[in-house]
N, C-alpha and C positions, 0 to 999 in steps of 0.2 A: 227532754222535759217539756219543751214547748209543744211538741206533738202530743205528748201524754196529756198536757193541760187541755188542749183543744178537744181531744177525744173524750176525756172524762167530763168536760163541761157539757158536751152533747148528751151524756148519759142521763142528765137531770138528777143525779145523785149528789148528796152533800159529801164531797170528797175534797180534801185539802192536800196540796203538795208543799213540801218544805225542803229547801236547799240550805244545807248547813256548810258554811265555808270551813275548810280545813286549813286555811291560811289567813287567819284573822289579822295578822300584821299587814298584809297587803289588801285584803278584801274588807276595807272599811265600809261603813254604811253607804257612803256616797258612791263608792265603786260598785257595790252590790245594786244600788238603785239604778245606776247607769246600765249595768248588765241586765237587770230586769226589764228596763225600757227597751233594750235592744232585742229582747226575745218576746216582747209584748206580753209580759207576765201580768195576768189579771190578779190584783192584790186580794180579791175575794177568794181566789183559788190557790195562788202560789205565793208563798212567803219565803224571803231570803233572810237567813239568820247568821250572825257572827257573835263573837264575844271574846272574853279573855282566853288566851291560848290554853291554859290549864283546864278551863271549863269545857272548851271545845274538845280537847283530847279526852276528857272524862266522858263526855256525852258520846263520842264516837267509839272509843275503846271499851269503856265499862258499860255504857248504855246499849249501843248498837252492836257491840261485839265485832267491830270491824277494825282493820289495821289503819294506822296513820303514822307517817314519818315526818321528821323535821325537814324544813326547807332552809336554805341559806337566808340570812337576814336580808330584807328588801334592798338595802344599799349595796349589798355584796353580790347580788344576783346578776348573771349575764342575761341578756334577752332570751337566749335559748333555754335558760333555766326557769323561766316564768311558770311553767306548768310541771316541773319535775319534782313534785311533792308526792310521796308515797301515800296513796289513798285508794280505797276500794271504789270500783266502778259499779258496785251492786246497789240496787234499790232495796229499801226496807219498807215493808207494809206494816203499819201500826194501827191498831183499832182504837175506838173511842175511849177505851179504858187504858190506853197507853201500853198495851201488850203487843209485842212483836208477833206478827202473824205469818211472816215469811220473808225470805231473801230472794232476790231476782237478779239474774244477769241483765246487763244493759244491751244485749243483742236483741234482734227483733222477736225471737221466740220468747225470751224472758220478759220483754215489755208487754207482749200480748197476754201472757199468763198473769202478769201483775195487774193489768187493766181488768181482766176477767175477774180475778180474785177481789180486787178493790170494789168493783161494781157489785159483786155478789155480797160482799161484806156490808156495803152501804145500802143494800136492798131492804125495804120495809119489813119483810118477814124474817130477817136475820136477827136473832136475839143475841148474837155474840158481839155486837158493836160496842 
């Protein structure tokens, strides 16, 4: 995401990145703020969100149509389980009218396609924004 942020910022297009935590019990706002600082997230471009578990699950499963699974409660996790939450590694491109425009793999080819499509979608001549 940090690389995507840097490349999209250079495009000069008005594009926003949003990271939605699928582990809101662990990823409190202070934890997400530290994570954002670690990746030099520009708050004008990249936003980190969290919320109540039911709302996050609804947004991910019903809204984005992506899988999500339960994690052990924070006090019951082993260090090796910190990232063993079932979640998609796909990116979702959403237009200015909050319509899903595409799903992209997180591999280099998928990221390149995401960036091309996002820049095209945000281009001045595109009426589908």
